KEZA-915555 format. One record per residue: residue in one letter; chain; x, y, z of N, C-alpha, C in turn. Coordinates in Angstrom, 1 decimal, decimal comma. Each point is the difference from the previous one (the first is absolute). Example, Ala and Ser with C-alpha at 12.3 -4.5 7.8 and 13.67 -1.06 7.14 Angstrom:
KEZA-915555
VEXKOL|A|A|13,2|-5,7|7,8|-0,9|1,2|0,0|0,9|1,2|0,0
VEXKOL|S|A|-0,4|1,1|-0,7|0,9|1,1|0,0|-0,8|1,1|0,8
***
This chain:
KEZA-915555
VEXKOL|M|A|87,4|68,7|71,5|0,7|-1,1|-0,6|1,4|-0,2|0,5
VEXKOL|I|A|0,7|1,1|0,3|1,4|0,0|0,5|-0,1|-0,8|1,3
VEXKOL|E|A|-0,9|0,5|0,9|0,0|-0,6|1,4|-0,3|-1,5|-0,1
VEXKOL|Q|A|-1,0|-0,4|-0,9|-0,4|-1,4|-0,1|1,2|-0,9|-0,5
VEXKOL|D|A|0,7|0,5|-1,0|1,1|-0,8|-0,5|1,2|0,0|1,0
VEXKOL|T|A|0,1|1,1|0,7|1,1|0,0|1,0|-0,2|-1,0|1,1
VEXKOL|I|A|-1,3|0,0|0,5|-0,3|-1,0|1,0|0,1|-1,4|-0,5
VEXKOL|K|A|-0,4|-0,3|-1,2|0,1|-1,3|-0,5|1,4|-0,5|-0,2
VEXKOL|L|A|0,8|0,9|-0,5|1,5|-0,3|-0,2|0,6|-0,2|1,3
VEXKOL|L|A|-0,3|0,8|1,0|0,6|-0,2|1,3|-0,4|-1,3|0,6
VEXKOL|R|A|-1,2|-0,4|-0,1|-0,5|-1,3|0,5|0,7|-1,1|-0,6
VEXKOL|E|A|0,2|0,0|-1,3|0,8|-1,1|-0,7|1,4|0,0|0,5
VEXKOL|C|A|0,6|1,1|0,1|1,4|0,1|0,6|0,0|-0,6|1,4
VEXKOL|D|A|-1,0|0,3|0,8|-0,1|-0,5|1,3|0,0|-1,5|0,0
VEXKOL|A|A|-0,8|-0,6|-0,8|-0,1|-1,4|-0,1|1,3|-0,6|-0,5
VEXKOL|G|A|0,6|0,7|-0,9|1,3|-0,5|-0,5|1,1|0,0|1,0
VEXKOL|V|A|0,1|1,1|0,8|1,0|0,1|1,0|-0,2|-1,1|1,0
VEXKOL|K|A|-1,3|-0,2|0,5|-0,3|-1,0|1,0|0,4|-1,4|-0,6
VEXKOL|M|A|-0,3|-0,3|-1,2|0,3|-1,3|-0,6|1,5|-0,2|-0,1
VEXKOL|G|A|0,7|1,0|-0,3|1,5|-0,1|-0,1|0,6|-0,3|1,4
VEXKOL|V|A|-0,4|0,7|1,0|0,5|-0,2|1,3|-0,3|-1,4|0,5
VEXKOL|Q|A|-1,3|-0,4|-0,2|-0,4|-1,3|0,4|0,8|-1,1|-0,7
VEXKOL|S|A|0,3|0,2|-1,2|0,8|-1,0|-0,8|1,4|-0,1|0,5
VEXKOL|I|A|0,6|1,1|0,3|1,3|0,0|0,6|0,1|-0,7|1,3
VEXKOL|K|A|-1,0|0,3|0,9|-0,1|-0,6|1,3|-0,1|-1,5|-0,1
VEXKOL|E|A|-0,8|-0,5|-1,0|-0,2|-1,4|-0,1|1,2|-0,8|-0,3
VEXKOL|V|A|1,0|0,6|-0,7|1,2|-0,7|-0,4|1,2|0,2|0,8
VEXKOL|L|A|0,0|1,1|0,8|1,3|0,4|0,7|0,6|-1,1|0,9
VEXKOL|D|A|-0,8|-0,7|0,7|0,5|-1,1|0,9|0,7|-1,1|-0,8
VEXKOL|T|A|-0,2|-0,1|-1,2|0,6|-1,1|-0,8|1,3|0,4|-0,7
VEXKOL|V|A|0,3|1,3|0,0|1,1|0,5|-0,7|1,3|-0,3|0,7
VEXKOL|K|A|1,0|-0,6|-0,7|1,2|-0,4|0,6|1,1|1,1|-0,2
VEXKOL|S|A|0,0|0,7|-1,1|1,0|1,0|-0,3|-0,3|1,3|0,8
VEXKOL|E|A|1,1|0,4|0,7|-0,2|1,2|0,8|-0,2|1,2|-1,0
VEXKOL|Q|A|0,6|0,0|-1,1|-0,1|1,1|-1,0|-1,4|0,1|-0,5
VEXKOL|L|A|-0,6|-1,2|-0,4|-1,3|0,0|-0,5|-1,0|0,4|1,1
VEXKOL|K|A|0,2|-0,5|1,2|-0,8|0,4|1,2|0,0|1,5|0,1
VEXKOL|E|A|1,2|0,6|0,0|0,1|1,5|0,1|-0,7|0,7|-1,1
VEXKOL|T|A|0,2|-0,5|-1,2|-0,7|0,6|-1,2|-1,5|0,0|0,2
VEXKOL|L|A|-0,6|-1,1|0,5|-1,4|-0,1|0,2|-0,5|0,9|1,1
VEXKOL|N|A|0,8|0,0|1,1|-0,3|0,9|1,2|0,0|1,5|-0,4
VEXKOL|T|A|1,0|0,3|-0,8|0,1|1,4|-0,5|-1,2|0,4|-0,8
VEXKOL|C|A|-0,4|-0,9|-0,9|-1,2|0,3|-0,9|-1,3|0,0|0,9
VEXKOL|K|A|-0,1|-0,8|1,0|-1,1|0,0|0,9|-0,1|1,3|0,7
VEXKOL|R|A|1,1|0,5|0,5|0,0|1,3|0,7|-0,4|1,1|-1,0
VEXKOL|E|A|0,5|0,0|-1,2|-0,4|1,0|-1,0|-1,5|-0,1|-0,3
VEXKOL|H|A|-0,5|-1,2|-0,1|-1,5|-0,2|-0,2|-0,7|0,6|1,2
VEXKOL|D|A|0,5|-0,3|1,2|-0,7|0,6|1,2|0,0|1,5|0,0
VEXKOL|Q|A|1,1|0,6|-0,4|0,1|1,5|-0,1|-1,0|0,5|-1,0
VEXKOL|L|A|-0,1|-0,6|-1,1|-0,9|0,4|-1,0|-1,4|-0,2|0,4
VEXKOL|N|A|-0,3|-1,1|0,8|-1,3|-0,2|0,6|-0,4|1,1|0,9
VEXKOL|T|A|0,9|0,5|0,8|-0,3|1,2|0,9|-0,4|1,2|-0,8
VEXKOL|E|A|0,7|0,2|-1,1|-0,4|1,1|-0,9|-1,4|-0,2|-0,6
VEXKOL|L|A|-0,2|-1,2|-0,4|-1,3|-0,4|-0,6|-1,1|0,2|1,0
VEXKOL|Q|A|0,2|-0,4|1,2|-1,1|0,1|1,0|-0,3|1,5|0,3
VEXKOL|E|A|1,1|0,9|0,0|-0,2|1,4|0,2|-0,9|0,6|-1,1
VEXKOL|Q|A|0,2|-0,5|-1,3|-0,8|0,5|-1,1|-1,4|-0,5|0,1
VEXKOL|L|A|-0,1|-1,3|0,3|-1,4|-0,6|0,2|-0,8|0,7|1,1
VEXKOL|D|A|0,7|0,3|1,1|-0,6|0,7|1,1|-0,5|1,4|-0,5
VEXKOL|R|A|0,8|0,6|-0,8|-0,4|1,4|-0,5|-1,3|-0,1|-0,7
VEXKOL|F|A|-0,3|-1,1|-0,7|-1,3|-0,1|-0,7|-1,0|-0,8|0,9
VEXKOL|G|A|0,3|-0,3|1,2|-0,9|-0,7|0,9|-0,3|-1,4|-0,5
VEXKOL|D|A|1,0|-0,7|-0,6|-0,2|-1,3|-0,5|0,9|-1,0|0,8
VEXKOL|E|A|-0,5|-1,2|0,2|0,7|-1,0|0,8|1,0|-0,8|-0,8
VEXKOL|G|A|0,0|0,1|-1,3|0,9|-0,7|-0,9|-0,6|-1,4|-0,4
VEXKOL|K|A|0,9|-0,9|-0,4|-0,5|-1,2|-0,5|1,0|-1,1|0,4
VEXKOL|D|A|-0,5|-1,2|0,4|0,8|-1,1|0,2|0,1|-0,8|-1,3
VEXKOL|P|A|1,1|-0,8|-0,1|0,0|-0,9|-1,2|-1,2|-1,0|0,0
VEXKOL|S|A|-0,4|-0,4|-1,1|-1,2|-0,9|-0,1|0,3|-1,3|0,7
VEXKOL|P|A|-0,9|-0,6|0,7|0,2|-1,2|0,7|0,4|-1,1|-1,0
VEXKOL|M|A|-0,5|0,0|-1,2|0,4|-1,0|-1,0|1,5|0,2|-0,4
VEXKOL|A|A|0,5|1,2|-0,2|1,4|0,2|-0,3|0,9|-0,4|1,2
VEXKOL|Q|A|-0,5|0,3|1,2|0,8|-0,4|1,2|0,1|-1,5|0,1
VEXKOL|S|A|-1,1|-0,6|-0,2|-0,1|-1,5|0,1|0,9|-0,7|-1,0
VEXKOL|M|A|-0,1|0,5|-1,3|0,8|-0,6|-1,1|1,5|0,2|0,3
VEXKOL|S|A|0,3|1,2|0,4|1,4|0,3|0,3|0,5|-0,9|1,2
VEXKOL|W|A|-0,7|-0,2|1,0|0,4|-0,8|1,1|0,1|-1,5|-0,4
VEXKOL|I|A|-0,9|-0,5|-0,7|0,0|-1,4|-0,5|1,3|-0,2|-0,9
VEXKOL|K|A|0,2|0,9|-1,0|1,1|-0,1|-0,9|1,3|0,0|0,8
VEXKOL|T|A|0,1|1,0|0,9|1,3|0,1|0,8|0,2|-1,2|0,8
VEXKOL|N|A|-1,0|-0,5|0,7|0,2|-1,1|0,9|0,3|-1,3|-0,7
VEXKOL|V|A|-0,7|-0,2|-1,1|0,2|-1,2|-0,8|1,4|-0,1|-0,6
VEXKOL|K|A|0,4|1,2|-0,6|1,4|0,0|-0,6|1,1|-0,1|1,1
VEXKOL|L|A|-0,2|0,6|1,1|1,0|0,0|1,1|0,0|-1,4|0,7
VEXKOL|T|A|-1,1|-0,7|0,0|0,0|-1,3|0,6|0,7|-1,0|-0,9
VEXKOL|M|A|-0,1|0,2|-1,4|0,6|-0,9|-0,9|1,5|0,3|-0,1
VEXKOL|H|A|0,4|1,3|0,1|1,4|0,3|-0,2|0,3|1,3|0,7
VEXKOL|Q|A|0,4|-0,1|1,3|0,3|1,2|0,8|1,4|0,5|-0,3
VEXKOL|S|A|0,1|1,1|-0,8|1,3|0,5|-0,3|-0,1|1,5|-0,3
VEXKOL|D|A|1,1|0,7|-0,1|0,0|1,4|-0,3|-0,5|0,2|-1,5
VEXKOL|H|A|0,4|-1,0|-0,8|-0,5|0,0|-1,4|-1,5|0,0|-0,1
VEXKOL|T|A|-0,7|-0,8|0,8|-1,4|-0,1|0,0|-0,6|1,3|0,6
VEXKOL|V|A|0,6|0,6|1,0|-0,5|1,3|0,5|0,1|1,1|-1,0
VEXKOL|A|A|1,2|0,0|-0,7|0,2|1,0|-1,0|-1,0|-0,1|-1,2
VEXKOL|D|A|-0,3|-1,3|-0,3|-1,0|-0,2|-1,1|-1,3|0,4|0,4
VEXKOL|L|A|-0,5|-0,3|1,2|-1,3|0,4|0,5|-0,1|1,6|0,1
VEXKOL|I|A|1,0|0,6|0,6|0,0|1,5|0,1|0,0|0,6|-1,3
VEXKOL|T|A|0,8|-0,5|-1,0|0,1|0,6|-1,3|-1,4|-0,1|-0,7
VEXKOL|D|A|-0,7|-1,1|0,1|-1,3|-0,2|-0,5|-0,9|1,1|0,6
VEXKOL|G|A|0,0|0,1|1,3|-0,8|1,0|0,7|0,3|1,4|-0,5
VEXKOL|C|A|1,2|0,4|-0,1|0,4|1,3|-0,5|-0,5|0,3|-1,4
VEXKOL|N|A|0,1|-1,0|-0,8|-0,5|0,1|-1,4|-1,5|0,2|-0,1
VEXKOL|M|A|-0,7|-0,7|0,9|-1,5|0,1|0,0|-0,3|1,4|0,6
VEXKOL|G|A|0,7|0,5|1,0|-0,2|1,3|0,6|0,2|1,1|-1,0
VEXKOL|V|A|1,1|-0,1|-0,7|0,4|1,0|-1,0|-1,1|0,1|-1,1
VEXKOL|K|A|-0,4|-1,2|-0,5|-1,0|0,0|-1,0|-1,3|0,6|0,5
VEXKOL|S|A|-0,5|-0,4|1,1|-1,2|0,5|0,6|0,0|1,5|0,2
VEXKOL|L|A|1,1|0,5|0,7|0,1|1,4|0,3|0,1|0,9|-1,3
VEXKOL|N|A|0,7|-0,5|-1,0|0,0|0,7|-1,3|-1,4|0,1|-0,6
VEXKOL|K|A|-0,7|-1,1|0,1|-1,4|0,0|-0,5|-0,8|1,0|0,7
VEXKOL|Y|A|0,1|0,1|1,4|-0,8|1,0|0,7|0,5|1,4|-0,2
VEXKOL|L|A|1,2|0,2|-0,2|0,6|1,3|-0,3|-0,6|0,5|-1,3
VEXKOL|N|A|-0,1|-0,9|-1,0|-0,6|0,4|-1,3|-1,5|0,1|0,1
VEXKOL|Q|A|-0,7|-0,8|0,8|-1,4|0,1|0,2|-0,5|1,2|0,7
VEXKOL|Y|A|0,7|0,5|1,0|-0,4|1,1|0,8|0,9|1,2|-0,4
VEXKOL|K|A|-0,1|0,4|-1,2|0,8|1,1|-0,6|-0,3|1,3|0,7
VEXKOL|A|A|-1,2|0,2|0,5|-0,4|1,3|0,6|0,5|0,1|1,5
VEXKOL|A|A|0,7|-1,0|0,5|0,5|0,1|1,4|0,9|1,2|0,1
VEXKOL|D|A|0,1|0,5|1,2|0,9|1,1|0,2|1,5|-0,4|-0,1
VEXKOL|E|A|0,9|0,9|-0,2|1,4|-0,3|-0,2|0,7|-0,7|1,2
VEXKOL|R|A|-0,4|0,4|1,1|0,6|-0,6|1,2|-0,3|-1,5|0,1
VEXKOL|S|A|-1,2|-0,3|-0,3|-0,4|-1,5|0,0|0,7|-0,7|-1,1
VEXKOL|K|A|0,1|0,6|-1,2|0,7|-0,7|-1,1|1,5|-0,2|0,4
VEXKOL|D|A|0,5|1,0|0,7|1,4|-0,1|0,4|0,2|-1,2|1,0
VEXKOL|I|A|-0,9|-0,1|0,9|0,1|-1,1|1,0|-0,1|-1,4|-0,8
VEXKOL|C|A|-0,9|0,0|-0,9|-0,2|-1,2|-0,8|1,3|-0,3|-0,8
VEXKOL|K|A|0,6|1,0|-0,6|1,2|-0,2|-0,8|1,2|-0,5|0,9
VEXKOL|R|A|0,0|0,6|1,2|1,1|-0,4|0,9|-0,2|-1,5|0,5
VEXKOL|L|A|-1,2|-0,4|0,2|-0,3|-1,4|0,3|0,4|-0,9|-1,2
VEXKOL|I|A|-0,3|0,4|-1,2|0,4|-0,8|-1,1|1,5|-0,1|-0,1
VEXKOL|N|A|0,7|1,1|0,2|1,4|0,0|0,0|0,6|-0,9|1,1
VEXKOL|L|A|-0,6|0,0|1,2|0,4|-0,9|1,1|-0,1|-1,5|-0,5
VEXKOL|E|A|-1,1|-0,3|-0,6|-0,2|-1,4|-0,4|1,0|-0,4|-1,1
VEXKOL|E|A|0,2|0,9|-1,0|0,9|-0,2|-1,1|1,4|-0,2|0,6
VEXKOL|Q|A|0,4|0,9|0,9|1,4|-0,1|0,5|0,2|-1,3|0,9
VEXKOL|L|A|-1,0|-0,4|0,7|0,1|-1,2|0,8|0,3|-1,2|-1,0
VEXKOL|A|A|-0,8|-0,1|-1,0|0,1|-1,1|-1,0|1,5|0,0|-0,6
VEXKOL|I|A|0,5|1,2|-0,2|1,4|0,1|-0,5|1,0|-0,4|1,0
VEXKOL|D|A|-0,2|0,5|1,2|0,9|-0,3|1,1|0,2|-1,5|0,4
VEXKOL|I|A|-1,1|-0,8|-0,3|0,1|-1,4|0,4|0,2|-0,9|-1,2
VEXKOL|R|A|0,3|0,5|-1,1|0,2|-0,8|-1,2|1,1|-1,0|0,2
VEXKOL|G|A|1,0|0,4|0,8|1,2|-0,9|0,2|-0,4|-1,3|0,8
VEXKOL|Y|A|-1,2|0,0|0,5|-0,4|-1,2|0,8|-0,9|-1,0|-0,9
VEXKOL|L|A|-0,4|0,5|-1,2|-0,8|-0,8|-0,8|0,7|-1,2|-0,6
***
């Protein structure tokens, strides 16, 4: 049971990290503020570092991980592009990223609760990812 929950939690974290990095990449070119751009780039680097750790853990279990669902990716892409087409601003970027962070935090907490038997290392990775998302939402509040 521990191994099953561990792998499932790692997979969800993998999908979450990939979704976060993809979302940041989608908006970076439209950001005007150098400070906001740096905040997003720093968070992207932290996601990439956590992703490296996640991949090591998934490799340990012989698992390939999980990509975000095509539906979630499509809906995110559509929402981002529609909003930015209508109003391209740092405010819009902050709004989109905050929504994504909130959805990520909600989903990851759900999986953390669902896969209670996961090993402590995997739970720690999940908690650090949640903290990254929460901190990014806080860091960009000034642009809302």
